[in-house]
N, C-alpha and C positions, 0 to 999 in steps of 0.2 A: 621441433619435437618435444614432447614431454620429458622432463628430466626428473631425477630423483637426487633430492638434497638432504642432508642431515644438518639441524640447527639446534646447538646446544649452548649458544651465547647470545646476547642482545646484540646481534649483528645488524647491520643497515636494512636488511630485508625484514627482519623481525620487527625493527623499530618502526618502518613505514606501515606494517599491518596494525600495529599497537596504536598508531596515531588515527588510524582511520575508525577506530571504536569511537572517538570522542570529536575528531576535527572533521568538519564537513568538507571544508575546503580540499583537505588532502584526498579525501573520497572521491571528490568532483575531478581534482587533477589527475588522480590515477585511473579514473572511469571504472572503479573497482570497489565493492563493499564486501564485508565479512557476513558469513551465514553460519549460525549455530544451531546444530539440532537435526535430527534424523528426518523427521517429517518435512521442514523447510527444504533441506538439501535434497530430499527425495523428489520433492515436487518441483524444485528448480531444474533437475535433470529431466524430469519428465515432460516438463514444458520448453524443453530445449534451450534454456539459459546457458550462455558459454561459462564454463568453470574454469578458472585459469590455474587455480591450485587447491589441492586437498591436503590438509595439515593435520597429521595424526600423531598420536603418542609413540615416540621412537622404542619404548620399553614394554609397551602393551601388545597383547596378540590381538589382531584384527577379529573383530565378530565376523560372522558369514556375510551379513549385510555390507559391512565394510569392505571386506575382502572383494566382494563382486563389484562395489562401487570403483575401487581402486583398479580393478582389472577392466572395466568396461569404459570408464570416463577419461577421455583423453585430457588430461591436465597434469602439470608439475606435481609430484608427490613429495612432500615435505615430513621427514620424520623429524619431530621436534621434542625436546626435553619436556617432561610432563609439567614441570612448574611454569616453564614458559607457555605452553599450551593453556594451562589453567589461565592464565591472564587474557589471552586471546578470546576463551571462552567466557571470561568475566565471571569465573570461578573462584572462590576463596582458596580452595585447595585441591579439589577433585577435578583434574581436566577433562573436558568433554572428549567423546570418542573421536571426534572431527570437526575441524572448521574448515568450511570452503571459502575460497576468493572467487567472487563471481563478477562478470562483467556488468556494468550499468548500462542500461538501454538509453536511447537518445529520448529526450523529453518532447517527443513528436504526438500531437494531438491524433494524427493519422493511425496511431497505433489502437485506438479506441472504435471498435465497430459500430457503425450506426445503421440501423434498419428501421422498419416500421413499428417495430416493438422497442425501441430504445429506451432504456433506463441508465442514466447517468447520476453520479454524485458528484459536485464540486464543492470543495472546502475552502472557506475564506479565511485566510491567515491563521491556521490551527497552530497553537504553541505547544501543544502535547504530542511528542511522536508516540506515544502509547495509544492516544487517541486516533492517530491516523491509522495505526496498525489495526485498532479495532475496528474502524470503519470499513476498512479494505476487507477485513474478516466478515463482517456483515454484508458487505455489498456483494461479495463472492458468493455467501451462503444464500442470499435472498433474490439472485438473479439478475444483478446489475451488469452491465457491459464494460463499465470503466469508471475511473476516479481521476479527478483533476484537483491538484492542490494549487491555490492561487497566493499570490503576493508574498511578503516576508513571512516566512513559515517554518515550523520544523520540518526536518528532512523525512521524505519517505524512506530513506535507505539509512537512517540511524539504526542502531542495533535494536534499541527499544521498540521502533515501529516495525522492523522486520520480525522480531520475537512474537510481538502482539498480534500480527497478521496470522500466524501460525502456518505459514506457508501459502496463503492465499494471495500474497503479493507476487507470486509467480504464476498464478492462475488469471489474475485480473490485472488490465492494463491499468497503471497508475502513473498519470503524468504531471509534472511540475511545471507551471506556467507563471510568468512574471506578474501579469496583470489581468483584471478581468476583460478589458477589450481584447485581448488575444483569444479569449475563450469566446467571446460574444461574435468576434470575425468567423471562427470556426463555426458557431451556432448558424451564423446567416449564410456561409456556404452550404451547410448540410440543409438548411430549409430551400435555397435555391436549387438543391439538387433533389428536392421532392419530399424531404422528410421534415414535417411541422414541428420541430422541437419546441415544446413549452418551458420556459425557464421558471421554476416555481421555487421560492424561497421560503424558509420557515421563520416564523415570528409569532412572539406571543400575542400580537395585536393583528394577525392575519385577517383576511376577509372572511375565511370560514375554517371550520373545523377539517383537518386532513381527512377525516372519515366521509366527509360531504363533497371532496374534490375528486374529480374523474383522473386518476392516476393509470388508466389503460392506454391512454395516448403517449406518444412519444416525449419524454419527459427527462429534463436536466434537473435534478434536486440540489438546492444552494444550503449549504449548512454554514452558519457563522461562527466567528471568533468564539472561544469559550468565555472570554469575558465581556467584550464589547457588542457581539453579535454581528450581523452583516453590515459590511461598510456601506455607506451613502451610494457609492457607486453601483454596487450590486444591488441595492434596494431599486435603484433607478432602471436598472436592466432586466428586473423580474417583471414577467407577464402577470404572476399572481403571487401572493403571499399566502400561506396557510398556517394555522396554529394547531398545536396538539392540545387537546383539552386536558386540564390540570385540576386535580383534587388536592386538598390539604393545603399546607402553607407554602409549597414550592410555586414558584413562578416561572421556572423553567427547568429543562434537563441537561445533564451533561451532554457535551455535542456528540460524542459516540453513542449515547443512549437515545438521543433525539434522532440521530440519522438511522439508527436501527429499528426505530418506532416506524419512521415513516417509510422506509425501505419495506417493512413487515407489512405495513397496510398496502403498498403497492403491489407487492407479490399476492396478498390476499385477493384484491380486487381482480388482477390479472388471472388468476386461478379460476375464479369465478366466472369471469367472462369466457375463458377458455371452454368451460364445461357447457356454457350457453349456446356456443356457436355451432 
C-alpha cells in the first residue's frame, strides 16, 4: 500500500535518491530513476510507467495538477523539506513542485514494435546523455518506433537525458544493449519473421546522399559516437552507408543533429509515399 512520509533530514532514503542523480550503478541496482518536471511526469503516468514515489514540497500548497496527481497515482507520497527537494530537482534554491521516482523497465528489444513500416535508431557508444535525450525527442517527433543504445555509453536514465527528452522517453521505447551483435541477432530474427530491415549507417564517406536513399522501407538507422563515428563492428554490419551533404567548413554534424536530419528525411519520404498510395 502507498504510504505518506515526511522527510526533513538527509536520511537513508534521501541519500539513496540523491545518489541516483549521478550514480548509474545506484539507479540500476534500485531499478529506479528520478524524473523532474510537469510534462515528463505527466507523460510517464499517461503511458503507464510505474511510479514508486512522488516527492513534493512539505511547505507548499499543491497546485491543481499536483493535487490531482497525488490523488490518482498509487505511489508513496513523500513530503520533503524544500531545501532537500531543491537538491533532488537539481535547483540551486527553488525546489521543483514534484520529483517522481519511476520504475526502470527491462532492457528488452521486444519492447520495440516492428512492422512493415519500421523505423528505428541505434546509437553507437554515445557519450553525452544530453544527446541521447535529444535523439529520443527527435525520434518520437519524427515517427520512429524505438531507439537502441549500444556499447559502453552514457545512460538513457541519466537526469540530463531524461530532461533533454522532454518526456518522449516515456512514449518511445529506448533499450540499452551491450554489443552490436545483440542488435544484429534481433534484426536477423525480425528478418526471418518477414520484416526485411535494412541496417543503414551514417558516414561522411557514405555511398550516396541520404536524400537519394530509399528510407520508406523498414530501416534501422545507425548513428556513431560523437568523436569516433561508427565502430568497425557496426560498419561491417551495415547494409548501406549514407552521408548528409555538407556545406561550409564543417565535415560533420553533432550526433543529435545528424540523427534529426536523417529522421526528418525519412519522415519526409514516408509522407510523400503515403500520399501517392
